[in-house]
C-alpha positions as CSV (number, residue, x, y, z in Angstrom):
1,M,0.0,0.0,0.0
2,A,1.5,3.3,-1.1
3,F,2.3,5.8,1.6
4,N,1.4,8.7,-0.7
5,S,-2.2,7.7,-0.9
6,F,-5.3,9.0,0.9
7,T,-6.2,5.3,1.7
8,Y,-3.0,4.8,3.7
9,V,-3.0,8.2,5.4
10,F,-6.7,8.5,6.4
11,C,-7.8,4.9,6.6
12,F,-5.2,2.2,6.9
13,F,-2.5,3.7,9.2
14,P,-4.9,5.3,11.7
15,A,-6.9,2.0,11.9
16,V,-3.7,-0.1,12.4
17,A,-2.3,2.3,15.0
18,L,-5.6,2.3,17.0
19,I,-6.0,-1.5,16.9
20,F,-2.3,-1.9,17.8
21,A,-2.6,0.4,20.8
22,L,-5.8,-1.2,22.0
23,A,-4.5,-4.7,21.6
24,R,-1.3,-3.9,23.5
25,K,-3.2,-2.2,26.3
26,I,-5.8,-5.0,26.7
27,G,-3.7,-8.1,25.9
28,G,-0.1,-7.0,26.4
29,A,2.9,-6.8,24.0
30,R,2.1,-10.1,22.3
31,A,-1.4,-9.1,21.4
32,G,-0.2,-5.8,20.0
33,Q,2.4,-7.7,18.0
34,G,-0.2,-10.0,16.6
35,A,-2.3,-7.0,15.6
36,L,0.8,-5.4,13.9
37,L,1.5,-8.6,12.0
38,L,-2.1,-8.8,10.8
39,G,-2.0,-5.2,9.6
40,S,1.3,-5.8,7.9
41,L,-0.1,-8.8,6.0
42,V,-3.1,-6.8,4.9
43,A,-0.9,-3.9,3.7
44,Y,1.4,-6.3,1.7
45,A,-1.5,-8.2,0.1
46,W,-3.5,-5.0,-0.7
47,P,-2.2,-4.4,-4.3
48,K,-1.9,-8.2,-5.2
49,P,-3.2,-10.8,-2.7
50,S,-1.5,-13.7,-4.4
51,N,2.0,-12.3,-3.5
52,L,1.1,-13.0,0.2
53,W,1.8,-16.7,-0.3
54,L,5.3,-16.0,-1.5
55,L,6.1,-13.7,1.4
56,G,4.6,-16.2,3.8
57,G,6.5,-19.1,2.3
58,S,9.8,-17.2,2.5
59,I,9.1,-16.4,6.2
60,V,8.3,-20.0,7.2
61,V,11.2,-21.5,5.3
62,N,13.8,-19.2,6.8
63,W,12.3,-19.5,10.3
64,F,12.6,-23.3,10.0
65,L,16.1,-23.2,8.5
66,A,17.4,-20.9,11.4
67,R,16.0,-23.2,14.0
68,R,17.4,-26.3,12.4
69,M,20.8,-24.6,12.1
70,A,20.7,-23.6,15.8
71,A,19.8,-27.2,16.8
72,E,23.0,-28.6,15.3
73,T,26.1,-28.9,17.3
74,R,28.5,-29.9,14.5
75,E,30.0,-26.9,12.7
76,S,30.0,-28.6,9.3
77,T,26.3,-29.4,9.6
78,R,25.4,-25.9,10.7
79,R,27.4,-24.6,7.7
80,R,25.4,-26.8,5.3
81,W,22.1,-25.5,6.7
82,L,23.3,-22.0,6.2
83,Q,24.5,-22.8,2.6
84,L,21.1,-24.3,1.9
85,G,19.4,-21.2,3.2
86,L,21.5,-18.9,1.1
87,L,21.0,-21.0,-1.9
88,L,17.2,-21.1,-1.5
89,N,17.0,-17.3,-0.9
90,I,19.2,-16.4,-3.8
91,G,17.4,-18.9,-6.0
92,F,14.0,-17.5,-4.9
93,L,15.2,-14.0,-5.9
94,C,16.7,-15.1,-9.2
95,L,13.6,-17.2,-10.1
96,F,11.3,-14.2,-10.1
97,K,13.7,-11.4,-10.9
98,Y,16.6,-12.6,-13.1
99,V,15.6,-15.8,-14.9
100,N,14.5,-13.8,-18.0
101,F,17.6,-11.8,-17.9
102,F,19.9,-14.8,-17.8
103,L,18.0,-16.8,-20.4
104,S,17.8,-13.9,-22.9
105,N,21.6,-13.3,-22.6
106,L,22.3,-17.0,-23.0
107,M,20.2,-17.0,-26.2
108,L,22.3,-14.2,-27.5
109,L,25.3,-16.5,-27.1
110,G,23.7,-19.2,-29.1
111,L,21.4,-21.1,-26.7
112,P,18.2,-22.3,-28.6
113,R,15.4,-19.9,-28.2
114,V,12.9,-20.7,-25.5
115,A,9.7,-19.1,-24.3
116,L,10.5,-16.7,-21.5
117,P,8.3,-16.9,-18.4
118,D,6.3,-13.7,-17.8
119,W,6.6,-13.4,-14.0
120,A,6.1,-10.1,-12.3
121,F,8.3,-9.2,-9.3
122,P,6.6,-9.9,-6.0
123,L,6.4,-6.5,-4.2
124,G,9.5,-6.0,-2.0
125,I,11.2,-9.3,-2.9
126,S,14.6,-7.7,-3.1
127,F,14.3,-6.2,0.3
128,F,12.7,-8.9,2.4
129,T,15.0,-11.5,0.8
130,L,18.1,-9.6,1.9
131,Q,16.6,-9.3,5.4
132,Q,16.2,-13.1,5.5
133,I,19.8,-13.6,4.4
134,M,21.0,-11.2,7.1
135,Y,18.9,-13.1,9.6
136,L,20.3,-16.5,8.7
137,V,23.9,-15.3,8.7
138,D,23.5,-13.5,12.1
139,C,22.0,-16.8,13.5
140,Y,24.9,-18.8,12.1
141,E,27.5,-16.3,13.6
142,G,25.8,-16.5,17.0
143,L,24.9,-12.8,17.0
144,I,21.2,-13.6,17.6
145,S,19.2,-16.7,18.6
146,P,16.5,-17.9,16.2
147,S,13.2,-16.1,16.7
148,G,9.8,-17.6,17.3
149,L,7.5,-17.7,14.2
150,L,5.5,-14.7,15.4
151,D,8.6,-12.6,16.0
152,H,10.2,-13.6,12.7
153,A,7.0,-13.0,10.7
154,T,6.4,-9.6,12.3
155,F,10.0,-8.6,11.7
156,V,10.1,-9.6,8.0
157,A,6.5,-8.4,7.1
158,F,6.6,-5.1,9.1
159,F,4.6,-2.9,6.7
160,P,6.6,0.3,6.9
161,N,9.8,-1.3,5.4
162,V,8.8,-4.6,3.8
163,T,8.5,-3.2,0.3
164,S,11.4,-0.8,0.0
165,G,13.4,-0.8,3.2
166,P,15.4,0.4,5.0
167,L,17.0,-2.9,5.6
168,A,16.8,-3.8,9.3
169,R,18.5,-6.5,11.3
170,A,16.6,-8.8,13.6
171,K,18.8,-8.1,16.6
172,A,17.7,-4.4,16.5
173,M,14.1,-5.0,15.5
174,V,12.8,-8.0,17.3
175,P,13.4,-6.7,20.9
176,Q,11.3,-3.6,20.0
177,L,8.5,-5.8,18.9
178,T,8.5,-8.3,21.8
179,A,9.4,-6.2,24.8
180,P,9.0,-2.5,24.2
181,K,10.7,-0.5,27.0
182,L,9.6,3.0,26.1
183,T,8.0,5.2,28.8
184,S,4.9,7.1,28.1
185,D,6.8,10.3,27.6
186,E,9.3,8.6,25.3
187,R,6.5,7.1,23.3
188,W,4.8,10.5,22.8
189,E,8.2,12.1,21.9
190,L,8.9,9.4,19.4
191,G,5.4,9.6,18.0
192,A,5.7,13.4,17.5
193,Q,9.0,12.9,15.7
194,G,7.4,10.2,13.6
195,L,4.6,12.4,12.6
196,F,7.0,15.2,11.6
197,L,9.2,12.7,9.6
198,F,6.1,11.4,7.8
199,A,5.0,14.9,6.9
200,T,8.6,15.7,5.7
201,G,8.7,12.5,3.7
202,I,5.4,13.0,1.9
203,G,6.4,16.5,1.2
204,K,9.7,15.3,-0.4
205,K,7.8,12.8,-2.5
206,V,4.8,14.7,-3.9
207,L,6.2,18.3,-3.8
208,L,9.8,17.8,-4.7
209,A,10.4,14.3,-6.3
210,D,7.3,14.4,-8.5
211,S,8.2,18.0,-9.6
212,F,11.7,17.0,-10.6
213,A,10.2,14.0,-12.3
214,R,8.2,16.2,-14.6
215,V,11.4,17.8,-15.9
216,A,13.4,14.5,-16.0
217,D,10.7,12.6,-17.9
218,V,10.8,15.1,-20.8
219,G,14.4,14.5,-21.3
220,F,14.5,10.7,-20.9
221,A,11.3,10.3,-23.0
222,A,13.2,11.7,-25.9
223,G,15.5,8.6,-26.1
224,A,18.8,8.8,-27.9
225,T,18.3,12.4,-28.9
226,D,21.0,14.9,-29.5
227,W,20.7,17.2,-26.5
228,S,22.8,20.3,-25.8
229,T,25.2,20.1,-23.0
230,V,22.9,22.4,-20.9
231,E,19.9,20.2,-21.6
232,A,21.8,17.0,-20.7
233,W,22.8,18.4,-17.4
234,V,19.4,19.8,-16.6
235,F,17.6,16.5,-17.4
236,S,20.2,14.3,-15.6
237,V,20.3,16.4,-12.5
238,A,16.5,16.5,-12.4
239,Y,16.5,12.7,-12.3
240,T,19.2,12.6,-9.7
241,M,17.2,14.9,-7.5
242,Q,14.0,13.0,-8.3
243,I,15.4,9.6,-7.1
244,Y,16.9,11.2,-4.0
245,F,13.8,12.9,-2.8
246,D,11.6,10.0,-3.9
247,F,13.6,7.4,-2.0
248,S,14.6,9.5,1.0
249,G,11.0,10.7,1.1
250,Y,9.8,7.0,1.2
251,T,12.4,6.3,3.9
252,D,11.1,9.3,6.0
253,M,7.6,8.0,5.7
254,A,8.7,4.5,6.7
255,L,10.7,5.7,9.7
256,G,7.8,8.1,10.6
257,S,5.2,5.4,10.4
258,A,7.3,3.0,12.5
259,A,8.1,5.8,15.1
260,M,4.4,6.5,15.5
261,L,4.0,2.9,16.5
262,G,6.9,3.2,19.0
263,I,9.5,1.4,16.8
264,R,12.8,2.8,15.5
265,L,14.1,1.8,12.0
266,P,17.6,2.5,10.9
267,R,18.5,5.7,9.1
268,N,19.0,5.4,5.4
269,F,20.1,8.9,4.1
270,N,22.4,11.6,5.5
271,A,22.7,14.4,2.9
272,P,24.5,12.2,0.3
273,F,25.1,14.9,-2.3
274,R,27.4,16.8,0.1
275,A,29.9,13.9,0.1
276,R,33.5,14.8,-1.0
277,T,34.3,11.2,-2.1
278,V,32.4,8.2,-3.5
279,I,33.3,6.4,-0.3
280,E,31.6,9.1,1.7
281,F,28.7,9.1,-0.7
282,W,28.0,5.4,0.1
283,Q,28.3,6.2,3.8
284,R,25.4,8.7,3.3
285,W,23.3,7.1,0.5
286,H,21.0,4.1,1.1
287,M,23.0,3.5,4.3
288,S,21.3,0.2,5.2
289,L,22.2,-1.3,1.8
290,S,25.8,0.0,2.2
291,A,26.0,-1.8,5.5
292,F,24.7,-5.0,3.9
293,I,27.3,-4.7,1.1
294,T,30.1,-4.2,3.6
295,T,29.1,-6.9,6.1
296,Y,27.5,-9.6,3.9
297,L,29.3,-9.2,0.5
298,Y,32.6,-7.3,0.7
299,T,33.9,-8.9,3.9
300,P,33.1,-12.6,3.0
301,I,34.6,-12.1,-0.5
302,L,37.8,-10.5,1.0
303,R,38.1,-13.3,3.5
304,A,37.9,-15.8,0.6
305,F,41.4,-14.7,-0.4
306,S,44.5,-16.0,1.3
307,R,45.3,-12.5,2.6
308,A,44.0,-9.0,2.4
309,T,45.9,-6.7,0.1
310,L,45.1,-3.6,-1.9
311,V,44.6,-5.8,-4.9
312,T,42.3,-8.3,-3.2
313,A,40.4,-5.4,-1.6
314,A,39.9,-3.9,-5.0
315,V,38.6,-7.2,-6.5
316,A,36.2,-7.6,-3.5
317,T,35.0,-4.0,-4.0
318,L,34.4,-4.5,-7.7
319,L,32.6,-7.8,-7.2
320,S,30.5,-6.4,-4.4
321,M,29.4,-3.3,-6.2
322,T,28.6,-5.2,-9.4
323,I,26.4,-7.6,-7.5
324,A,24.8,-4.6,-5.7
325,G,24.1,-3.0,-9.1
326,L,22.5,-6.2,-10.5
327,W,20.4,-6.4,-7.3
328,H,18.6,-3.3,-8.4
329,G,17.3,-4.9,-11.5
330,P,17.8,-7.4,-14.4
331,S,19.5,-5.1,-16.8
332,W,23.0,-4.4,-17.9
333,T,22.4,-0.7,-17.1
334,F,22.3,-1.6,-13.4
335,V,25.4,-3.8,-13.7
336,V,27.3,-0.9,-15.3
337,F,25.9,1.4,-12.5
338,G,27.3,-0.8,-9.9
339,L,30.6,-1.4,-11.7
340,L,31.2,2.3,-12.2
341,H,30.7,2.9,-8.5
342,G,33.0,-0.1,-7.8
343,I,35.8,1.5,-9.9
344,A,35.3,4.9,-8.2
345,L,35.6,3.2,-4.8
346,V,38.8,1.4,-5.8
347,V,40.2,4.8,-7.0
348,N,39.3,6.3,-3.7
349,Q,41.0,3.4,-1.8
350,V,44.2,3.8,-3.9
351,R,44.3,7.5,-3.2
352,K,43.9,6.9,0.6
353,K,46.8,4.3,0.5
354,A,48.9,6.8,-1.5
355,K,49.0,9.5,1.1
356,S,52.8,9.1,1.5
357,K,53.1,10.4,-2.1
358,R,51.5,13.6,-1.1
359,L,48.8,13.6,-3.7
360,P,47.1,17.0,-4.0
361,K,43.9,17.2,-2.0
362,L,41.0,18.9,-3.7
363,P,39.4,21.9,-2.0
364,P,36.1,20.8,-0.3
365,L,33.8,22.6,-2.7
366,I,35.5,21.2,-5.8
367,A,35.6,17.7,-4.2
368,T,31.9,17.8,-3.6
369,A,31.2,19.0,-7.1
370,V,33.4,16.3,-8.7
371,T,31.7,13.6,-6.6
372,F,28.2,14.9,-7.4
373,A,29.1,15.0,-11.1
374,F,30.2,11.4,-11.0
375,V,27.1,10.2,-9.1
376,N,24.9,12.2,-11.6
377,L,26.6,10.4,-14.5
378,T,26.0,7.0,-13.0
379,F,22.3,7.7,-12.4
380,I,21.9,8.2,-16.2
381,F,22.6,4.4,-16.5
382,F,20.2,3.8,-13.6
383,R,17.4,5.6,-15.4
384,S,18.1,4.7,-19.1
385,P,16.3,1.7,-20.8
386,D,19.5,0.3,-22.3
387,L,23.3,0.9,-22.5
388,T,23.2,2.5,-25.9
389,T,20.8,5.2,-24.7
390,A,22.7,5.7,-21.5
391,A,26.1,6.0,-23.2
392,H,24.6,8.5,-25.7
393,F,23.1,10.6,-22.9
394,A,26.3,10.5,-20.9
395,A,28.3,11.7,-23.8
396,Q,26.1,14.8,-24.1
397,L,27.3,16.0,-20.7
398,L,30.7,16.9,-22.3
399,P,31.1,20.5,-23.5
400,R,30.9,20.8,-27.3
401,P,29.9,23.3,-30.0
402,G,26.2,24.2,-29.7
403,G,26.2,23.0,-26.2
404,L,24.1,25.9,-25.0
405,G,21.0,25.1,-27.0
406,V,17.6,24.9,-25.2
407,E,15.3,23.6,-27.9
408,L,14.2,20.5,-25.9
409,L,14.0,22.5,-22.7
410,R,11.1,24.5,-24.3
411,E,9.2,21.2,-24.2
412,V,9.3,21.4,-20.4
413,R,6.9,24.4,-20.5
414,K,4.2,22.1,-21.7
415,V,4.2,20.1,-18.5
416,G,3.6,23.3,-16.5
417,V,7.0,23.2,-14.8
418,T,7.5,26.9,-14.8
419,T,4.9,27.2,-12.0
420,L,7.1,24.7,-10.0
421,L,10.3,26.7,-10.1
422,P,10.2,27.7,-6.4
423,L,9.8,24.0,-5.5
424,L,12.7,23.0,-7.7
425,A,14.9,25.8,-6.3
426,F,14.0,24.8,-2.7
427,G,14.8,21.1,-3.5
428,L,18.3,22.0,-4.7
429,Y,18.9,24.0,-1.6
430,A,17.6,21.2,0.7
431,A,19.8,18.7,-1.0
432,F,23.0,20.7,-0.8
433,A,22.6,23.0,2.2
434,G,19.5,22.5,4.3
435,K,19.1,20.4,7.4
436,T,18.3,16.8,7.0
437,S,15.0,15.2,8.0
438,D,16.7,13.4,10.9
439,E,18.3,16.6,12.1
440,L,15.0,18.5,12.0
441,A,13.1,15.6,13.7
442,G,15.8,15.2,16.4
443,A,15.6,18.8,17.3
444,L,11.8,18.8,17.4
445,K,10.1,20.0,20.5
446,R,6.5,19.4,21.3
447,S,5.1,22.8,20.6
448,T,2.4,24.6,18.7
449,L,4.9,25.8,16.1
450,A,6.2,22.2,15.4
451,S,2.6,20.9,15.2
452,A,1.6,23.7,12.9
453,S,4.6,23.1,10.6
454,A,3.9,19.4,10.3
455,A,0.2,20.2,9.6
456,A,1.0,22.8,7.0
457,L,3.4,20.4,5.2
458,L,0.8,17.7,5.2
459,L,-1.9,20.0,4.0
460,A,0.2,21.3,1.1
461,S,1.1,17.7,0.2
462,F,-2.6,16.6,0.3
463,L,-3.6,19.5,-1.9
464,Y,-1.0,18.6,-4.4
465,L,-2.0,14.9,-4.3
466,N,-5.6,15.9,-4.8
467,S,-4.8,17.7,-8.0
468,N,-2.3,15.4,-9.5
469,I,-2.0,11.7,-10.2
470,A,0.2,10.1,-7.6
471,K,3.4,8.7,-9.0
472,Q,4.7,5.3,-7.9
473,F,7.8,5.3,-5.7
474,V,10.9,4.6,-7.9
475,Y,12.2,1.8,-5.7
476,F,8.9,-0.1,-5.9
477,A,10.3,-1.4,-9.2
478,F,13.1,-3.2,-7.3
C-alpha cells in the first residue's frame, strides 16, 4: 500500500495504529504484535493478494532453517544448513527477478530460443529476501538466537519497510516488537518525531520528487536524442534529484510510520550529495544497503582470499558493487551502474593508500562538485532503458559546439513546470545546504509551532496529491 495515498493516510494507518494500541493495552505486548502482523499482511496483500503466499512461504522456510541450524552442534552441519538457506533465498530471488535476464543473454550467445516466463516481481522481494539472508547469517554467527515464528514473521513483514526498506537487522528490530521499553513520555516524543518525519517524507515525494520527475521525464522520454550540454545536465540532474527525494521521502515516511508505532528503524540517508568522495557518498546514501554490502558481501569475498591486500580489496569491491548493481534490476544498465561505483571506490581506496606520495587534495567545494558530477553520471545508467541510450546521454554531458541550446527545454513548459520553479529551487537548496529530515526531527520540541509546521506540510502535500496523479515510488520497481 503506497504511503502517498489517501487510503494509507486517512484509513489504513490510523486503523492499524488504533488497533495496535488497544490490543497492546488490553492483551499486552504479544497481542499488540499480533495486531501489527495482521495489519502488515493486509498492507502487503493490498495491491496483489497472491503475493502473500510468496512472502509467507519465505518467512516460514527461513524460520525453519534458522531453528534447524541452531539445533545442530557440529559446525559442518550448521554450515550446510546456512548454505542451503543462502541457496534457497538467492534462488528464490533469481527465479522471479533474473531468470528472463539470464535466459535472454544466453540466447544471444547461441542457446536455442525458449519461451521466457512472464513473471512479475513480487512486491518488496529484493528487500525482504536480503533481510532473510542477514537473519540466517546472524544466527549462524551467533549474533542472535533464532526467533519464534510470530517474532520472525512480524520482523520480516513489518509494513513500513517490507516493500522498499530500510533494511533492518533482527537483533535491533525483534526486541522492540517483543518487549518495548519506552516510557509514556518517550512514546509521545517518538510519535511526535514520527509524525514530523512522515510529513517531511510525503512533502519530499509529492512536492519535490514528483516536480523534478516532470522535468526529467521530458528528457528521458526523448530517447537517444542529441541534447545540448545544458539540456543533458538539466535533465540528468533533475532525475538525480527525483530519485533522491523519492527514495529519501519514502524512507522518512517508513521511519515516521514506525516511530508513531513506537519502533525505531535504521537511518537510510544523510545528505549524500554533500559527500566529498564516493566512499563518503555510500556512507550517506542508502545506508542500510551500504551496511549490507560491507558486512555480507565485501567482507566474505575478501576473507575468501588468502590475505588482504590492496589488490584483493579492489577485487572484492568491484565484485560487491557489481552484485549490488545487479540487485537493483535485471538489466546491464544496473550492472554498469554498480561497476562504475566499484571502480570509483577502488580509485578512492588507492588515493587513501597513496597518502605518502603527497597527492594533491581537492578543495572541499571542488571535491563535492566532482563527486556529485560522477554520481549524476551513473544515475543516467540507472534511469536509461539500455546501454546505448545511457552512453549517448552520458556523452552529451561533455562540452561541445552548440552545447548551450535549449530547444528541448522548451518542451518542459508544456508540463507546466515553470509554476514549480520555487519548489525546484528549494529542492536544490535542501539537497545541498538545508538540514536533513533526521536533524529536524531530532531537534523537534512538542510545541504549537512544530505541530503547525507538520500540519502545513501535510496540507500542502494533500492539496498537491488531490490535483495530481500520484506517481509510484521509484524503488517499488526493485
